[in-house]
N, C-alpha and C positions, 0 to 999 in steps of 0.2 A: 831745215838744216839741223835743228836740234835732234830730230828723229833719226837722221842719218848718223849723227855722232853717237847717239845712244845705241843704235843697232851695231855700229862698228865696235864700240866698247864691249858690248855684250858678247859679240863674236870673239873678241880677243880673250876675254875671261874664260870662255868655253874652250878655246884652243889651249890655253895655259893650264887648264885643269888636268891633274894627274889621275890616272886610273890605277887602282891596286886591287889585289885579290889575295886569296890564300893559296893559290896554285898557279902553275904556268909561268909565263914571262912576267906577269905582274905580281907574283908570289913573294913570300918573305925572303927568299934567296936573292932577290933583286931589289928589295926595298932600299938598300943603301945606295944603289945607283940612281933610282928614281927620286929619292928624297934625301940628298946629301945634307949632312948636318942635323938631320932630324931622325933618321932611322939607321944610324950606323954605330950605335953604342948601347949603353944601358938604358938610356932615357929615350924611348921612341913611341911613336904612334903610327899606325895601328899596332897593337900587340897581339900576337898569336898565342892565345892561351888554350891549350888542349886539355879539357877537363879530365880525360882518362889518364893523363900524365902528371896530374897535380895531387898534392896531399895537403891536408889541413894541418895547421900548427896552432896550438893555443897561445904560442909565444908571439904571434903576429901582432904588430902594433898598428895604430892608425897610420894612414898614408896621406900625403898632401899632393895636390896637383897645382902646378903654378906655370905661369907663362913669363917669358922674358921679352920685354919688360912686364912686370906685374901690373895688373889692372886692379886698383883699389876697390872698385865697386862690383867686381865680378862675384856672382853667386850662382851656383849651379848644383844640381843633384845628379848622382850617378845611379843608374838602375840597370841591372842585368836583365835584358829582355830576351836573351837567348840568340840574338843575331846582331850583326853590325848594322849601322844606320846608313 
């Protein structure tokens, strides 16, 4: 019985997973539809950064990443590995 419940819950989580990409129907022009409340403003993820269209500024300040509600024990590192995960 427990195995049946676990399989059912795993299937539900797979069905509810959202797909995104940088082009086509799953691209940035539709992120606000697929992820309402998270990709429809200034604070969103994923972020489409096009290196050829960016410029460096020495005036840039440190930035912070936070979640609502915040998790007091959360620690993580960010690394640009050249592709999304």
